[in-house]
Every structure is written in C-alpha cells, then in structure tokens.
C-alpha positions in Angstrom: 11.1 7.3 15.7 13.2 8.3 12.8 13.5 6.5 9.5 17.0 5.2 10.2 15.8 3.6 13.4 13.5 1.3 11.5 16.6 -0.5 10.0 17.4 -1.8 13.5 14.0 -2.1 15.1 12.7 -5.3 16.7 9.1 -5.6 17.8 9.3 -7.8 20.9 5.7 -8.0 21.9 2.1 -7.3 21.0 -1.4 -7.3 22.4 -4.9 -6.7 21.2 -7.4 -4.5 22.9 -10.3 -6.1 24.7 -12.6 -5.4 21.8 -10.1 -6.8 19.3 -10.2 -3.7 17.1 -6.8 -2.3 18.1 -3.3 -3.7 18.2 -0.4 -2.5 20.5 3.2 -3.4 19.6 6.2 -2.8 21.8 9.7 -2.3 20.3 13.4 -2.2 21.3 13.4 1.6 21.5 10.8 1.8 24.3 7.8 2.7 22.1 4.3 1.2 21.9 2.9 1.6 18.4 -0.9 1.5 18.0 -2.7 0.1 15.0 -6.4 0.2 14.0 -6.5 -3.5 13.2 -10.3 -3.4 12.4 -9.7 -0.8 9.8 -6.7 -2.6 8.4 -8.7 -5.8 7.9 -11.7 -4.0 6.4 -12.6 -4.9 2.7 -12.2 -1.2 2.0 -9.5 0.0 4.4 -9.2 3.7 5.2 -6.1 5.6 4.0 -3.0 4.6 6.0 -4.9 1.9 7.8 -2.0 -0.5 7.6 0.3 2.0 9.4 0.4 3.0 13.0 -2.2 5.6 14.1 -0.2 6.6 17.2 3.1 6.0 19.1 3.6 6.2 22.9 7.1 6.5 24.5 6.5 4.0 27.3 9.9 2.9 28.7 13.5 4.2 28.7 14.6 0.9 27.1 13.0 -2.0 25.3 9.4 -3.0 25.8 9.6 -6.7 26.4 6.0 -7.6 27.2 2.4 -6.3 26.8 -0.7 -7.6 28.5 -4.3 -6.7 28.0 -7.0 -6.4 30.7 -10.6 -5.2 30.3 -9.5 -1.7 31.4 -5.7 -1.5 31.0 -2.9 -2.1 28.5 0.0 -3.2 30.7 3.6 -2.8 29.5 6.8 -4.2 30.9 10.5 -3.7 30.0 13.2 -1.5 31.3 11.9 0.3 34.3 8.6 -0.1 36.2 5.6 -2.2 34.9 3.2 0.4 33.7 -0.6 0.5 33.3 -2.3 2.6 30.6 -6.1 3.0 30.4 -7.4 1.8 27.0 -9.9 4.6 27.1 -7.1 7.2 27.4 -5.1 5.5 24.6 -8.1 5.4 22.2 -8.9 9.1 22.9 -5.4 10.0 21.9 -4.6 11.1 25.5 -2.4 8.3 26.9 -0.9 8.8 30.3 0.5 6.4 32.9 -2.3 5.3 35.3 0.0 3.4 37.7 3.4 1.7 37.9 4.7 -1.4 39.7 8.3 -1.9 40.6 10.6 -3.6 43.1 7.6 -5.4 44.8 6.2 -2.1 46.1 2.8 -0.5 45.9 1.5 1.0 42.7 2.1 4.7 42.4 0.1 7.3 40.5 3.1 8.6 38.6 6.1 7.1 36.9 9.1 6.1 39.0 11.5 6.6 36.1 14.4 8.8 37.1 13.8 8.4 40.9 15.0 4.8 41.3 18.6 4.2 42.2 18.3 0.8 40.4 16.5 0.2 37.2 14.5 -3.0 37.0 13.9 -5.0 33.9 10.8 -7.2 33.4 10.8 -9.7 30.6 7.3 -11.3 30.7 3.7 -11.0 31.9 0.6 -13.0 32.3 -2.8 -12.1 33.7 -5.4 -14.0 35.6 -8.7 -12.2 34.9 -10.8 -14.0 37.5 -8.8 -12.7 40.4 -7.4 -9.5 38.7 -3.9 -10.9 39.3 -0.8 -10.0 37.3 2.3 -12.2 37.2 5.7 -10.9 36.1 9.2 -12.4 35.5 12.4 -10.4 35.2 16.2 -10.2 35.2 16.3 -10.5 39.0 15.4 -14.3 38.6 12.1 -13.7 40.5 8.5 -14.2 39.4 6.1 -11.8 41.2 2.4 -12.0 41.8 0.7 -8.6 41.9 -2.8 -7.7 43.1 -4.0 -5.1 40.6 -6.9 -4.1 42.9 -4.5 -2.9 45.6 -1.4 -2.4 43.6 0.6 -4.6 45.9 3.0 -7.5 45.7 1.2 -10.6 46.9 4.0 -13.1 46.6 7.4 -13.7 45.0 8.8 -16.9 43.7 12.6 -17.0 43.7 14.2 -20.5 43.1 15.5 -19.7 39.6 19.2 -18.9 39.4 19.1 -17.0 36.2 16.7 -14.5 34.6 13.2 -15.5 33.6 12.3 -15.6 29.9 8.7 -16.5 29.9 5.6 -17.1 32.2 2.2 -18.6 31.7 -0.9 -19.5 33.8 -1.1 -23.1 34.9 -4.1 -24.3 37.1 -4.0 -22.5 40.4 -0.5 -21.1 39.7 2.0 -20.3 37.0 4.8 -21.9 35.1 8.1 -20.2 34.3 11.0 -20.7 31.9 14.5 -19.5 32.7 18.0 -18.9 31.4 19.1 -21.5 34.0 17.7 -24.3 31.9 14.7 -25.1 34.1 10.9 -24.9 33.8 9.2 -24.5 37.2 5.6 -25.0 38.3 4.5 -22.7 41.1 1.3 -23.2 43.3 -0.1 -19.8 44.3 -2.0 -21.4 47.2 1.1 -22.8 48.9 3.4 -20.2 47.4 5.9 -23.0 46.6 7.5 -24.7 43.6 5.7 -28.0 43.0 7.6 -29.2 39.9 10.8 -28.7 37.9 11.6 -29.8 34.4 15.2 -29.9 33.1 14.9 -30.5 29.3 18.7 -30.2 28.7 19.1 -33.3 31.0 17.0 -35.4 28.5 19.2 -37.0 25.8 16.4 -36.6 23.2 16.3 -32.8 23.7 19.7 -31.7 24.7 21.7 -29.6 22.3 24.9 -28.6 24.1 26.1 -26.7 21.0 23.1 -24.3 21.4 22.7 -24.1 25.2 20.4 -25.2 28.0 18.3 -22.1 28.4 14.5 -22.3 28.0 13.1 -19.3 26.1 9.4 -20.0 26.1 6.7 -22.0 27.7 2.9 -22.5 27.3 0.3 -24.5 29.2 -2.9 -25.9 27.7 -6.2 -24.4 29.1 -6.9 -27.5 31.2 -3.4 -27.3 32.9 -2.6 -30.9 31.8 0.2 -30.3 29.2 3.2 -28.1 28.8 5.1 -27.2 25.6 8.5 -25.4 25.9 11.8 -25.0 24.2 15.0 -22.9 23.7 18.4 -24.4 23.7 16.9 -27.9 24.0 14.5 -29.1 21.3 10.9 -27.9 21.6 8.9 -30.5 23.3 5.5 -31.5 24.8 5.2 -32.8 28.4 2.5 -34.2 30.7 2.3 -32.1 33.8 1.0 -34.7 36.4 3.6 -37.4 35.5 6.4 -34.9 34.5 7.0 -37.1 31.5 8.1 -36.2 28.0 5.3 -37.0 25.5 6.8 -35.8 22.2 9.6 -33.9 20.6 8.0 -31.3 18.5 10.0 -31.9 15.3 10.8 -29.2 12.8 12.4 -30.8 9.7 14.6 -28.7 7.5 16.0 -29.5 4.1 18.6 -31.8 5.7 15.9 -33.7 7.5 16.6 -32.5 11.0 15.5 -29.6 13.2 18.8 -28.7 14.8 18.6 -25.2 13.4 15.3 -24.2 14.9 15.3 -22.3 18.2 11.9 -21.1 19.4 11.4 -17.6 21.0 7.7 -18.1 21.6 5.2 -20.9 21.8 1.4 -20.8 22.3 -1.6 -23.2 22.6 -4.1 -22.0 20.0 -7.4 -23.9 19.9 -6.5 -27.4 18.9 -2.9 -26.6 17.9 0.5 -25.8 19.4 2.2 -22.9 17.5 5.8 -21.8 17.8 8.0 -19.1 16.2 11.7 -18.5 16.4 14.8 -18.0 14.3 13.1 -18.9 11.0 10.5 -17.0 8.8 8.0 -19.8 9.5 5.1 -20.4 11.8 5.5 -24.0 13.0 2.2 -25.8 13.9 1.6 -29.1 15.6 -1.5 -31.1 16.7 -2.0 -31.2 20.4 -0.6 -34.8 20.5 2.7 -33.5 19.2 2.4 -34.6 15.6 3.5 -32.0 13.0 0.5 -30.3 11.3 1.9 -27.6 9.0 4.5 -24.9 8.5 3.3 -21.5 7.4 5.7 -19.0 5.8 5.8 -15.4 7.0 7.9 -12.2 6.4 9.7 -12.1 9.7 13.1 -13.8 9.9 13.2 -14.0 13.7 9.8 -14.2 15.4 9.5 -12.9 19.0 5.7 -12.9 19.7 2.4 -14.4 18.8 -0.8 -12.7 19.9 -4.5 -12.9 19.3 -7.8 -12.0 20.7 -9.3 -13.8 23.7 -13.0 -14.6 23.9 -15.1 -13.9 27.0 -14.4 -17.6 28.0 -10.7 -17.2 27.5 -10.5 -19.0 24.2 -8.0 -17.6 21.6 -9.4 -16.4 18.3 -8.1 -15.1 15.0 -6.7 -12.8 13.7 -3.2 -13.8 14.9 -0.4 -11.2 14.9 3.3 -12.1 14.5 6.1 -9.7 15.4 9.9 -10.0 15.5 13.1 -8.6 14.2 11.4 -6.4 11.6 9.5 -3.1 11.2 6.7 -5.3 9.7 4.1 -7.3 11.5 2.3 -10.2 9.9 -1.5 -10.8 10.4 -3.1 -14.1 9.8 -6.9 -14.4 9.4 -6.3 -18.0 8.4 -3.4 -20.0 9.7 -2.9 -21.6 6.3 -1.5 -18.5 4.7 -0.3 -14.9 5.5 -3.2 -12.5 5.3 -1.6 -9.1 5.4 1.4 -7.1 6.7 1.3 -4.0 8.9 4.2 -1.5 8.7 5.9 0.6 11.2 6.4 4.0 9.6 6.6 7.5 11.1 3.2 8.8 12.2 1.9 12.2 11.3 -0.9 14.2 12.8 -2.1 11.4 15.2 1.3 10.8 16.8 1.7 11.5 20.5 4.3 10.5 23.2 
C-alpha cells in the first residue's frame, strides 16, 4: 500500500490468532495486515511494534470478514473464501491453503481469474465443535461449509436482500439482512424457525434511516439477541420473540436518533456496539446503559477479541473502522493504545 492509500483506507474486520499474540486486520484494498499484538502491549515494546509486521494481498477487492480457527485464518470478501495456515503466516511464508466459492468443493489453489462471476461474502462465523464455517453474502444466501471435506453442507435462502451479519445461535445461526429482517435457522432441520422485523415495531422504526439490519449477536446460551441498523438497536428474547429493551444511546439532545450500529457483540456480562460515532457503547445484559467509552475511530466497523478454550471472550479488545488506526482496549473503561497502518519494510510480503 502507498501512503496516499491510507487517506482512504477502511479496516472492515479483524481477528486474533489462536494464541492471542497476533492480530490480523482486513481492509478495503484487499489486504490483510498483520500485527504483533503481544509485542505492542509489552511494557517495553520492540521498535515498530505498534506498526504492521507484514501485509498479505488476500482478495481482489475489500476484505469484509476474518475468522480464526485453531489452524487457519479465514478471509472473506470479493472472490472466494480463503484459508491461510497460521503457521505459514507466522513464518512469513503465507499462501492460500484452500478456497471456497459458489457452494463447491474447496480447491488447492485460488479461483480468482477463473470464475465467470465474482462472488462477494460479507460475514463469517465458525462452530469449532463441528469444524463448520457459516458465510453470508451478496447473493442473499447463508451457506454452511464443512471444513473437513471442503464442501457445502446446506444453504439458507429466504432473505430477499444481501446478508450483513451472521452469528451462532444454539444448533444453528442467526442472520441480519438488508431486507430488514433477522432470521433464525436450525441446522438440524435446515429451515428458518423465526423471523424478527424490527422496522415493524413502532419503538424501533426509523423510516428516515431505513429498515436494513446491519449487525446481530446472540448470547452464549442462545436465549437473547441484540441487533440494529436502520431501526434502533434493541434486545430481544429468542423463545418468545419479544422485544425486551431498546438499547438507548443518548446524545447531547437527549435522543439516540443519530446512532447507527455497524457491529454489536456480547462480551462477558455486557452488550457492546460500535457504529457511526467515535464511541464504544456498552449496556448491561438486561439492556440498561452501562457506559460510553471514547475512541479514535469515527465510524467503527468491527470489534474483536481473543476467545478462551471454553469460548469466552477475553481482553484485549480491538476496534477497527474508517481509519488507518486501530484502537486496543485492555480495560473497557478507557482506550489503551492505538496501532497504525503504515508501509512495511523488510518484513513485508504479498
């Protein structure tokens, strides 16, 4: 990447390595930038530790999603979903291990340049117990992939517009779409078992903003959902399909009409969201506002953190968005440090 590109860069997604020592960040130019997070957080950080140690040209267009498994870093965006071995990346020898596209088998080489139609995938989530990957894309379809065989297991296609976000929920998934709906899918019956239409609720509807739903998250027990977009961010009970709370974000005028979330996550005993404000908004799990933590990014696109062996999310938390900077929180009460996207030198590869 050249210096002038940084003026227009957006970091759409991020993921930590299984060990939690390395950070991968995907941007709108198709690059994955690697950071030594452990070194950056050291009391005596090594020289250039807050800058990328390497850059990979991963996709011909934007990298929309990154997902970590014990063995692979998985990237999604324009073109096929791609698996990269963490061992290759950390040895400065990154190469594509496999690709997935158009509900076909995984291949040993990239399909870029050979497809007559370029796919675009917007979101990923991973079920470690079964080694299953779920994806959502511009074709309005959520796909279940078996990473052991590299095959499409099932596709879910009741959305009428593209899928923005996806998360695990019980024995299935939940998806959020441009069509204004949030849908629950049961992977056992391969069917949609529930649909939420937040724009149809008078407490949530914002017709001046739109009906699309940009983000969704489920609590670890699969009992609660939080989502938002055009409608206000809100908390729902899954079993009863009932609205529990509007997740209020008051501004100086005493209303939250200006906040539009791009990402929302359950983190320990909190719900956390980021969007078109340089603020990390935080609520208790019952929907009551807990705190607002300022950050350096005006438009937040992703929130990522390390997962424990039991699947619990842990600090540090990394925030990315419409900036060449990435904010790192080691305490959610205040900003810990900022990483910078700058041109790499000797360690750069592509």
